[in-house]
N, C-alpha and C positions, 0 to 999 in steps of 0.2 A: 438366123435359123439354127436351131440346135440339131446335133446329130442324135440318132436314135439311142446311142449308148449313154448319152448325157441325161441325168435324171430330170433335167428341166424340159426335156423333149415333150413329156406328157402334158405339161402346162401349155406348151405351144399348140399341141394337137387339140386339147380341150378348148382353149380360148378361140381357136379358129372355128371349131365346130359350133360353139355357142353363137358366135357372130353369124355364121352361115345359117344356122337354124332360126335364130331370131329374125333375120331378114326374110327367110322363106315363110315365116309365119306372119309377116307384115307388121312386125313390131319395131318401134324405135327403142333406143337405149332407155329413154325416159319411161316408156310404157313397160318395158321389162322390169326396170328398177321398181316401179310402182307395184307391179304384180308380186314381187318377192320382198317388198319393203326394205330395199337397199337403196343406197344413193346412186344417182346417175353416174357420178364420178367413179364409183366402185365398178360398175358395169363397164365403163370406158376403160378403166385400168385392166380389167380381166381381158377385154378384147384387144388391148393394145399389143403391138409386136414386142414390147419390152417384157422382160420376165416379171411376172406377177404371181405370187402364191395365193391360193385360195383353198378353202376347205372342201372336203367331200360333201359336207352339209350344204354348202353353197351350190355345188354342182347338182345335188339332189333337188334343191329348191328351184333351180333354173329348169331342170328337166320336168318337174311337175308343172311349172308355169307354161312350158312349151308343149305339154302333153306328150312327152317322149319317155321311152325307157332310158334310164340313166346311162346304160352302157352305150347308147347311141353317141353320146358326147365324147366317148373315149375311142371311137373308131378312127383308125389312122387314115383310111381312104373313104371317108363318109360320103354317102349319097344324100342329096337334099331330100328331105321328107316334106313334100308339099301336101298340105291338107286343104 
């Protein structure tokens, strides 16, 4: 777990939120990967607890696939968006 002052902290926040939102939308990693035309391994890497960089474009594509405003994935204390 990174501290807030560490620049890697935001990756940890976003990856946790992606996983939470993906599950709340009832999608598997495979299904999300197919929706955004990325590999399942890439989604797994993003959601892992290990540091993994990814682009804003990737976050944008995931937000679109999950029908979310992109800023939702950057929230530090995110509430689950159940649809």
